[in-house]
C-alpha positions in Angstrom: 199.4 -39.2 220.2 198.3 -40.0 216.7 198.4 -37.1 214.2 195.8 -36.6 211.6 198.0 -36.3 208.5 195.0 -35.4 206.2 194.4 -32.3 208.4 198.1 -31.5 208.4 198.3 -31.9 204.6 195.3 -29.5 204.2 196.9 -27.0 206.6 200.2 -27.1 204.7 198.4 -26.4 201.4 196.3 -23.6 203.0 199.5 -22.0 204.4 201.1 -22.2 200.9 198.0 -20.6 199.4 198.0 -17.9 202.0 201.6 -17.0 201.2 201.3 -17.3 197.4 203.5 -20.4 197.3 203.3 -23.2 194.8 200.4 -25.7 195.3 200.3 -27.5 192.0 203.8 -28.1 190.5 204.9 -31.4 192.1 208.2 -31.4 190.2 209.1 -28.0 191.7 208.1 -29.1 195.2 210.4 -32.2 194.8 213.3 -29.8 194.0 212.5 -27.7 197.0 212.3 -30.9 199.1 215.8 -31.8 198.0 217.0 -28.4 199.2 215.4 -28.9 202.6 217.0 -32.4 203.0 220.3 -30.7 202.2 219.7 -28.1 204.9 218.9 -30.9 207.4 222.1 -32.6 206.4 224.1 -29.4 207.0 222.5 -28.9 210.4 223.4 -32.5 211.3 227.0 -32.0 210.2 227.1 -29.0 212.5 225.5 -30.9 215.4 222.9 -28.0 215.6 220.1 -29.8 217.4 217.7 -26.9 217.3 218.2 -26.4 213.6 218.0 -30.2 213.0 214.5 -30.2 214.5 213.4 -27.2 212.4 214.8 -28.8 209.2 213.1 -32.1 210.0 209.8 -30.2 210.3 210.5 -28.5 206.9 211.1 -31.8 205.2 207.9 -33.2 206.7 206.0 -30.1 205.6 207.2 -30.6 202.0 206.3 -34.3 202.1 202.8 -33.5 203.5 202.3 -30.8 200.8 203.4 -33.1 198.0 201.1 -35.9 199.3 198.2 -33.4 199.3 199.0 -32.3 195.7 199.0 -35.9 194.6 195.7 -36.7 196.4 197.4 -39.2 198.8 197.3 -39.5 202.6 200.9 -39.7 203.8 200.0 -41.2 207.1 198.0 -44.0 205.5 200.9 -44.5 203.0 203.4 -44.8 205.8 201.2 -47.3 207.7 200.9 -49.4 204.6 204.7 -49.3 203.9 205.5 -50.2 207.6 203.3 -53.3 207.2 205.1 -54.3 204.0 208.5 -53.7 205.7 207.5 -55.8 208.7 207.0 -58.8 206.5 210.4 -58.5 204.8 213.4 -60.4 205.8 216.8 -58.7 206.3 220.3 -59.9 207.0 222.9 -57.3 208.0 220.5 -54.6 207.0 220.0 -55.9 203.4 216.7 -57.2 202.1 216.7 -60.9 201.3 214.9 -61.5 198.0 212.4 -64.3 197.7 
């Protein structure tokens, strides 16, 4: 199933508005994202699979919200980046320059 990231981004912002959360300060959202990534890491360390999935969703929600604040389409940006990465050459997991 393909997910419409533009709809998700708008839903994330709408949810933030409905709860009185930040919808304009990208710097603040990036700090909150950092906290969510830490929570994901802590869940992974504890091997807490249910919490891992919830924290993954939280990280994605913050990324979607930040993308919407910046006027981007995260799904489109991911597809573009995957195309760039597909053309890159790697050896032992390291990018070969050139």
